[in-house]
C-alpha positions in Angstrom: -17.4 24.8 19.2 -17.6 21.2 18.6 -14.2 19.1 17.8 -15.5 16.1 16.5 -18.5 14.5 14.3 -20.0 11.2 15.6 -20.0 8.4 13.3 -21.5 4.9 12.4 -19.4 2.6 9.6 -22.0 0.7 7.6 -20.4 -2.7 6.3 -17.0 -4.0 7.6 -15.4 -5.4 4.1 -12.8 -5.1 2.4 -12.4 -1.7 1.2 -13.7 -0.9 5.5 -11.1 -3.0 6.8 -8.1 -1.6 4.5 -9.1 2.0 4.2 -12.5 3.4 6.7 -11.9 1.4 9.8 -7.9 2.3 10.5 -8.5 5.7 9.3 -11.6 6.5 11.1 -9.9 5.2 14.0 -7.2 7.8 13.9 -8.9 10.6 13.0 -8.9 13.8 14.9 -12.7 15.0 13.9 -14.1 11.9 13.8 -15.3 9.8 16.4 -16.1 6.2 14.9 -18.9 4.4 17.8 -20.5 1.7 16.0 -19.4 -0.5 13.6 -22.3 -2.6 11.4 -22.7 -5.2 9.1 -25.6 -7.8 8.6 -22.1 -10.6 9.2 -22.1 -10.8 13.3 -18.9 -12.1 13.1 -17.6 -9.5 10.6 -18.6 -6.6 13.1 -17.7 -8.4 16.4 -14.3 -8.4 14.2 -13.5 -4.5 13.3 -15.4 -3.9 16.9 -12.4 -5.1 18.3 -9.9 -4.9 16.5 -10.2 -1.4 16.2 -11.9 -0.5 20.3 -15.5 0.6 18.6 -17.5 1.0 21.2 -20.6 -1.3 20.0 -21.2 -3.1 17.2 -24.4 -4.1 15.4 -26.2 -6.4 12.9 -28.8 -4.0 11.9 -28.9 -0.4 10.6 -32.8 0.4 12.6 -30.2 0.2 15.9 -27.8 2.4 14.5 -30.0 5.1 13.4 -32.1 4.8 16.8 -28.8 6.3 18.5 -29.1 9.9 18.4 -25.6 10.5 19.0 -25.0 9.0 15.7 -24.5 12.1 13.3 -22.5 10.9 10.4 -22.8 7.3 8.7 -20.2 6.0 6.4 -21.7 3.2 4.3 -19.4 0.6 2.5 -21.4 -2.2 1.5 -21.3 -3.8 -1.8 -23.2 -0.9 -4.5 -26.7 -3.0 -4.7 -27.1 -1.9 -1.0 -25.6 1.2 -1.0 -28.9 3.1 -2.2 -31.1 1.8 0.3 -28.8 2.4 3.2 -28.1 6.1 2.0 -31.4 7.0 2.0 -32.5 5.6 5.1 -29.6 7.1 6.7 -31.0 11.0 5.4 -34.0 9.9 6.3 -33.5 10.0 9.5 -31.3 13.0 9.7 -28.0 11.9 9.0 -25.2 12.9 6.9 -23.7 10.6 4.9 -20.4 9.4 3.1 -20.6 6.6 0.3 -18.4 4.7 -0.9 -18.7 4.8 -5.0 -20.0 3.8 -7.0 -23.0 4.7 -5.2 -24.7 3.0 -7.5 -24.6 0.6 -11.2 -27.4 2.7 -12.5 -28.3 6.6 -13.4 -31.6 5.6 -11.8 -30.4 4.7 -8.7 -27.8 7.6 -8.3 -31.4 9.6 -9.2 -33.0 8.4 -6.1 -30.0 9.5 -3.7 -30.6 13.1 -5.6 -34.0 13.6 -4.8 -33.6 12.0 -1.1 -31.2 14.7 -0.3 -32.9 17.2 -2.1 -36.0 16.3 1.2 -33.7 16.3 3.9 -30.8 18.6 3.2 -28.1 16.3 4.4 -24.4 16.5 3.1 -24.1 13.0 1.1 -20.4 12.5 0.1 -19.4 10.0 -2.5 -15.9 8.7 -2.3 -14.5 9.0 -5.3 -11.6 10.1 -2.8 -8.7 10.9 -5.8 -10.0 14.7 -6.0 -8.0 14.8 -2.7 -4.9 13.1 -3.2 -2.4 15.2 -2.9 -0.9 15.0 -6.0 -4.2 15.5 -7.8 -4.3 18.4 -6.1 -1.8 20.2 -6.6 -2.5 19.2 -10.4 -5.5 20.8 -10.3 -4.0 24.4 -9.2 -1.3 24.1 -11.8 -3.7 23.2 -14.4 -6.2 26.4 -13.0 -3.0 28.5 -13.3 -2.0 27.7 -16.6 -5.5 28.3 -18.5 -7.1 24.9 -18.1 -6.8 21.0 -19.3 -7.0 20.8 -23.1 -6.0 16.8 -23.7 -5.8 14.5 -21.5 -4.1 10.6 -20.7 -5.5 8.6 -18.0 -4.4 5.1 -17.5 -6.1 2.7 -15.4 -4.6 -0.8 -15.2 -4.3 -3.3 -12.6 -5.1 -7.8 -12.0 -8.6 -7.1 -12.1 -9.2 -10.6 -13.6 -7.6 -12.2 -10.8 -9.2 -9.9 -7.9 -12.5 -9.4 -9.6 -12.6 -12.5 -11.2 -16.4 -12.2 -9.1 -17.4 -9.8 -11.6 -19.0 -10.0 -15.3 -16.9 -9.1 -17.9 -17.3 -5.9 -18.5 -18.3 -4.1 -15.7 -15.1 -2.6 -14.3 -16.2 0.6 -16.3 -19.0 1.1 -13.3 -16.7 -0.2 -10.4 -13.2 1.0 -11.4 -13.2 3.9 -14.6 -16.1 5.7 -12.8 -13.3 7.0 -10.5 -11.2 8.2 -13.7 -14.7 10.0 -14.8 -14.5 11.8 -12.3 -11.3 12.9 -11.4 -11.7 14.3 -15.2 -14.6 16.5 -14.8 -13.1 17.3 -11.5 -10.1 18.7 -13.3 -12.0 20.1 -16.3 -14.3 21.4 -14.9 -16.7 20.6 -17.4 -19.3 17.5 -18.2 -18.6 15.1 -21.1 -20.8 15.3 -24.2 -19.8 12.6 -26.0 -17.8 9.2 -25.2 -16.8 6.4 -27.7 -15.3 2.7 -26.4 -13.2 0.6 -28.9 -12.8 -2.8 -26.9 -9.7 -5.4 -27.6 -11.4 -8.1 -25.2 -13.8 -7.8 -22.2 -12.2 -5.2 -19.6 -9.1 -4.1 -22.3 -10.4 -1.0 -23.7 -10.1 2.6 -24.6 -12.5 5.7 -24.3 -11.9 8.9 -25.7 -14.4 11.8 -24.7 -14.8 15.4 -25.2 -15.5 18.0 -23.0 -18.1 21.0 -22.7 -14.7 22.6 -22.2 -13.3 21.6 -25.2 -10.7 19.1 -23.8 -10.3 16.2 -25.0 -9.2 13.1 -23.3 -8.3 9.3 -23.8 -9.1 6.7 -20.9 -7.0 3.5 -21.5 -8.9 0.7 -18.8 -7.5 -2.7 -18.5 -8.4 -5.4 -16.1 -5.4 -7.9 -17.8 -2.2 -7.0 -16.4 -0.2 -7.9 -13.8 0.6 -6.6 -10.1 4.1 -4.9 -11.1 3.3 -2.6 -13.0 1.6 0.6 -11.6 -1.8 1.2 -11.7 -2.8 4.8 -12.5 -0.6 7.4 -14.7 -2.1 10.4 -16.0 -0.8 13.1 -18.4 -2.5 16.6 -18.4 -1.7 19.3 -21.5 -2.4 22.8 -20.4 -3.8 25.7 -22.7 -0.7 27.7 -21.9 2.2 25.4 -23.4 2.9 22.8 -20.9 2.2 19.6 -19.4 1.7 17.8 -16.0 2.3 14.2 -15.6 1.6 12.3 -12.2 2.7 8.7 -12.0 0.2 6.6 -9.1 0.1 9.3 -7.3 3.9 9.5 -5.9 5.6 11.9 -8.6 4.2 15.1 -10.4 6.3 16.0 -13.2 5.7 19.7 -14.2 6.7 20.8 -17.5 7.0 24.2 -19.4 7.1 26.8 -16.2 9.9 28.0 -14.5 7.4 29.2 -11.5 6.4 25.5 -10.8 8.8 22.5 -9.4 10.0 20.3 -12.3 9.6 17.0 -9.7 7.4 16.9 -6.5 7.2 13.7 -4.6 4.1 12.5 -1.9 4.6 10.5 0.7 2.6 6.8 0.4 -0.2 5.5 2.2 -0.1 4.0 5.6 -2.3 2.1 8.3 -1.9 2.4 12.4 0.3 -1.3 12.8 1.2 -1.3 9.4 4.6 -1.7 7.5 5.6 2.6 6.6 9.0 2.4 5.1 6.9 2.8 2.2 5.7 6.3 3.3 9.2 7.3 3.8 10.8 6.1 0.6 7.7 7.2 -1.9 8.3 10.8 -0.3 12.0 10.7 -0.8 12.4 9.3 -4.3 9.0 8.9 -5.8 8.3 6.8 -8.7 11.3 4.6 -8.6 10.7 3.3 -5.2 7.1 3.0 -6.2 8.1 0.1 -9.1 10.8 -1.5 -7.1 8.0 -2.3 -4.1 5.3 -3.5 -6.7 8.6 -5.6 -8.5 9.3 -6.8 -5.0 5.5 -7.4 -3.7 5.2 -9.3 -6.6 8.0 -11.5 -7.2 7.4 -12.8 -3.6 3.4 -13.7 -4.8 5.1 -15.5 -7.2 7.2 -17.9 -5.7 4.6 -17.9 -3.1 1.8 -19.5 -6.0 4.9 -21.3 -6.7 5.1 -23.0 -3.2 8.5 -21.6 -2.4 9.3 -19.2 0.7 10.8 -16.7 -0.1 14.5 -16.9 -0.2 13.6 -19.8 2.7 12.9 -17.0 4.8 9.3 -17.9 6.6 9.5 -15.3 9.0 10.0 -12.7 5.7 7.0 -14.9 3.9 4.8 -14.3 7.1 5.5 -10.5 6.9 4.6 -10.3 3.5 1.3 -12.3 4.4 0.2 -10.4 7.0 1.5 -6.6 7.5 2.6 -5.6 4.1 -0.6 -3.6 2.2 -2.1 -4.5 -0.9 0.1 -3.2 -3.5 -2.3 -0.9 -5.0 -3.2 0.8 -1.0 0.4 1.5 -0.9 -0.3 5.5 -1.9 -2.3 8.0 -1.1 -5.2 8.3 -3.0 -6.9 10.9 -0.2 -9.0 8.1 0.9 -8.6 10.1 4.5 -8.1 13.3 3.6 -11.9 12.9 2.3 -13.3 11.9 5.5 -11.5 14.6 7.2 -13.1 16.8 4.7 -16.9 15.6 5.7 -16.1 16.5 8.8 -14.9 19.4 8.4 -18.2 20.7 5.9 -20.1 19.1 9.4 -18.2 21.6 11.7 -18.6 24.5 9.3 -14.8 24.5 9.4 -14.8 23.8 5.4 -17.1 24.5 2.5 -17.9 21.3 0.7 -15.5 20.0 -2.4 -15.8 16.8 -2.8 -18.1 14.7 -4.8 -22.0 14.6 -4.3 -24.8 12.5 -5.5 -25.0 14.3 -8.8 -21.3 13.9 -9.9 -22.5 10.3 -9.1 -24.9 9.9 -11.4 -22.5 11.6 -14.0 -20.3 9.1 -13.9 -22.8 6.4 -14.0 -24.3 7.9 -16.8 -20.7 8.4 -18.6 -20.5 4.5 -18.1 -24.0 3.4 -19.3 -22.9 5.1 -22.4 -19.3 3.8 -22.5 -21.5 0.6 -22.6 -23.7 1.6 -25.2 -20.8 2.2 -27.2 -19.3 -0.8 -27.1 -22.5 -2.7 -27.8 -22.9 -0.2 -31.0 -19.7 0.6 -32.2 -20.9 4.3 -32.2 -20.1 7.7 -30.5 -22.6 8.5 -28.1 -23.6 11.6 -27.0 -24.9 12.9 -23.2 
């Protein structure tokens, strides 16, 4: 029986360097043979930094290699649908980043291509594989399902995402929450309402066909010291689950569930790892402290002050300390491993496919329509 699949990574930009390259490099089930980017310098840097055997600047060269079984697509969403379809037409399986596309119509193209070629397409809604979310799903299902959910996804989007037009954070970021809520409830949404205070600072109220209601707080206007994500879930049997930024789960109302579970953080090969163990030991307080520390250091650096007069520490924080949004385990690595396990016959697919990407895209489109009309939009 085969022990691994051979893969190519197409797109060597931010998400590839922060997640896919380091995760593929240490995978036991995936052999990364080729990196590809239209920017030759980016492909060469990825090949050098991760000792990848081959690099390319043309997707055609990737698909001409008969050894390549899996194509990991991590580009801007403008290119992900055509690249995914090309890979499927060439008989390859695909792992493709979210959002799959900016519109439902583009997502539908991938559904049609997958149906024609019968290959696996795993869309990168990785939170389904976060350990905290897996435990939450188990608890919810044991206790009658979810009836009321509050989710917050907030960060300094107007800092790091300033190149995007106002109002599209719902497409790029909130899509994760849409997919996670559909997965946790086991149901599609039947309606959504958006109340907007200012661009990318709004709430959505959803009603699911299971009867569950949910509120999403979406803000790109906060500061880096605030934890990015929080999830609170009320179950049909009396009880509730709370997830704080993927490092801590609290269960309320059951003697047979531990009241507090903590989770190790996410690390990269050769990078800082102290937080990984502190999160597992201390949970949310450790995360709060790390976020606050990194935020304070950034403010001092922007003010032209080196950290406590220590240039070595300042250099370490700039070059070795991970981005605060990547400190926690949101399931990136496990999602890729699941793709390989399915291809190798070791697992049944339990990830998000193109139909799930379509559902998330339809919700984003409906949220924008509700924002513009001020009305509830039914799906």
